[in-house]
Structure formats: structure tokens, C-alpha cells
Steps between C-alpha positions, in 0.01 A plus 500: 500500500379831361589687820865402463518650153330816624736536794805464274370782279457745789848658484453573128154644559624717786785630285263590217263679737788684664640611163155615389422705810828645622582721197157666532553615859627854563876499565462620859268208582777242489713545811666157514714325242309312231666177617374546859158598373482196273611267780239641738226474238607146411482393866159663544365351177629150582340515846166600349514218244604241758216608729251474214630159394472371858148633539222248555233744388316404182643645180319742273384346171690620193186640337427713807854637514490586129165677543647708784806583288285604204292724729816671629631551147169645383485731800844639418467502123306827493755697704 
């Protein structure tokens, strides 16, 4: 049930990420149209999510993921 809601949110998430990252890239970095770039990223992202959702490997507990995220944030906070 929860996976269905997550999958339906993917296009919105991809659009937000794309909008957040693309303006920060140097102008000469983008060599294809934003529409083509977005479509390619969307296809890649969907494939990654589908592969993860189909995985039979055990999941990582929420607390462990949050601890890893906090460690990454702390590591980058001092930069």
C-alpha cells in the first residue's frame, strides 16, 4: 500500500530535484534540452526505484538510515 503512494510521488520528486540542481550547473554543462534531460533522468530514476522495490534483500531499519543521514550532515556541516 505504501509503495503505491511512493511510486505516484516519484515524478514530483524528480521534478523538484531537477529544478534544484540544474540552475546550479555551469551553462556549458547542459548540452541537451532540459526536456530530454528530464526524461532521461526520470527513466533512470524510475528504473532504480523499481529495482529497489523488487529487491528481496532485507530493508535497512529507519533508525539506521537516519543515523547514517545525520552522520553525512554532520560531516558536511563544517565545510
